[in-house]
N, C-alpha and C positions, 0 to 999 in steps of 0.2 A: 420501455420507453413507450409512448403513446404521442397521439396527434392532438394538436388544439389549433383551432382555426378562427380568422377574422381578425381583422387589425388591431382592436381594442382588447382583444383577448392577448393576442400576442405581446403586443406593446406593455402590458400591464404585467405578463410572466417575466418579462425582460427584467422588469425592476426588482423581481424577487429575489433576495440572495440565497445562493444556494441552489437554484434552479439549473439545471443541467441541460444542455441545449447541443443535440447532435448536428443539425442545420436548420435554417427555415427557408422554406421554398417560397418563391413569389411568381405571379403570372408575368410571362415575357409580353405580353400584350398590353400591360398596364402601367402607365407613365402620369405620375403625378406627385403633387407635394408630399399628402401622407405617407404615400409609398416610401418615397425618399428620405423622409424622416426616420422611417422603420430601418432601412437599409443603414443609415447612419447610427442608428443604436445598436443594430448588430455588429458592426464594424468597430464601433467603440468598445463593445464587449468581447470582441472576437469570436462572435457565433457565425459559422460560415453560411454563406447566402447561396441559395441555386436559384437560377430563373428556368421555368419551365412551363410548360402549355397548361393552359386552364383545364383540359380532359385530365391531365394528371394531377392537379391540385383537386378535382371531382373525384377520384378514385381515392386518392390520401385521407380526404375529410369525410367521404361516403356520401355526399350531398355538394350542390353548388352554391352553398351560402356561405362561402369560404372569405369572401372580397378579394380575391387574388393572393391571399396568405395563409399557408399552412406551415407550422411547425413541428417537429419532432422532438420530444422532449420528455424530461422524466415526469412521473406521474405525480398529481397533487399529494402533497403531504397533510395528511388527518391529523388533528389535534386531539388531547384527551379533554375531557371535561373540566379538569381541573385547569387547564390552560385556558378555557373560555372564562370560566367563573374570574380568573386572575386578570383576564385581559379588558377589565370594566373599564370602558370610555368615558364614563360621565359620572355624575353624582350616584345615580342608581344603576344597578343592574339590568339589562335588557338583553335576554337570550330567545332564540327561536327554537321550539322543540317540534320537529316535523314528525307527524305519526304516519309515515307510509307514504309520503307524497311521490308518484310514479313517472309524471311526465316530465323528461329533463328540460322544457321550454319553462315550465311551472316553476323548477327548482331553481331555473337559471334568474327568473323574473326576480323570485323571494330574495335570492342572493343579492341581487343588484340594490333591490328596494331596501333591505336590511342593511347593508354598508352606508345607503344614503341616510337612513333615518338612526344612524350611530348605533346600531347594535354593537353587541360585544361578539356575536357568536351564532352557530347555528349547529342544531343536533338533529342528526339524521339516524334512521336504522340500519343496519347492517344487511337486511335481508328484506327482499320485496319492497323496494324502494329506489328512486334515482339516487346514483351517487354522482360524483363530478367528472361528466365526461367532457370531451370536446364540444357537445353540442350545448352542454351547461354552461360552459366558459363563455361560449359566444353567446349565449342569451343573457348571462348576467354582466356583459361588456367589460368584462376582465375583472370584476367583483370578487368572483370566486378565488383571486389569487391573493386576495388581502385578507378575506374575512375569515378568521378561524372556524373549521368545521370538524365536529367530532363525530365519528361513527360509534352507535352503542350497539348491544345486543338485545338490550329490551327498554322501550320507551317506558313503560310504567315504573321501573324500577328507577331509571334515572329521574323521572318524575319526585319520586320519594327522596332520591339522593340531593335534589333540588331542595327539598322541603328540610333536609336535616342541615342543609347551608343557610337556611332562613331565606330563600328566594321562595317568593310565592307564584303559584303557577296559575294563569289565566288562560283556561280554554274557549274555544271559539266553537259555539255550538248552534246551530240555526233554532233550535227549539229551545234554548234558554231565556228565560223570563227578564233577565236585566240586560240592557241593552250595552253594546260596548262603551259608549261614551258616558254611561252613569258610574263607571268607575274609576277611584283614584287611583291613578297608575306612578303616583310620588313614592314608590315603593321598589326594593330589588323584586324584579318578578320576571318570569318566563312567560312567553305566548306560544300556546300549543295549538296547533293547526292539524287538521286530519287530511286523508286521502282524498283523491278526487271521487266525488260521487258517494263517498260511504263517510266521510267524517272522522272523527277520533273515535277508537276504539273505546267499547263499555269502560272497559278495566282503566284506562286512562282518563277517559271522563269521570270516572267517580274519584280518582286521585287527585283531580286539578281543585284548588282551592275556590277559583270562582268560575262560572261559566257565563259566558255573554254571546248575545247574537247582534247580527246588524239586520237593522229592520229592512224588511224587502217591501215596496210599497205598489210594485209591477206585478206580472202575472208568473214570472219565474219565482222558484222558492229560494233560490242561494245563488252567490256569485263565485266564479272562479277563485280558485283558494289562492293564486297570487295577487289578484284583486283585493281578495277579503283581508289578506295579510298587510298590503299596503295602507289600507282603510284605517285598520285598528292601529299598525307602526304611527300613522302620521296622529292618530289622537294622541298616543303616548308622548309623542314628541310635541304636541302643541300644548299639553298639559303640563309638562316639564318646563318647556321654553316660557311660559305664563309665570310658572312658580319662580323662576328666576329674576324674571324682569319685575316681579310685584311681589319680592319677599314677604311684605307686612299684611298683605291683604288675606 
């Protein structure tokens, strides 16, 4: 069992079938409508509610960003790559492959944007990368509860496996000559993003079908990985929506 915290994260976790809760702890000092709704959700699902001091919630969460809510629950259940491929939400596949994103706030932000953009799921490595912790769940505003996430032992091998499934891999690389908005994303594809400050590993980069960059017009050489993910994801969304609204163009 582990802790998740934040009103959105706990609210969304309560909606997941099979998620086991020991209890949800709430701040004695907080009295408002959002908390009352959460209490009602817990009672409807027969999840015990405890009212404790904020200092106790700080200790449980490991920080003070819990918004007065901490739940003790079962761990996030990871999926297989096959599950993500089978979970296609639109006409074309859209999978994110994260090659070593280490900051849990970045992972949470990417999860939130990926869910909003209609991605099918996310692939992360087992080692040297952030997993789905309470911090990630909070940063994702609960999206981590709904988006399939697969942990794999080898990202470059996963890219090869996606190729075998006729899913094209687009790697984001600041040195790529092709800009992200020049590529046609009306295809089954996976977007590969590298670690903070490092980018994609060379082997992963070589195995990508396409490499694209985001033009940087200022002084800094690159964007935060979660921001870069949002930029490219919504270009993919834009292109695919335009194709649906203008099918004969």
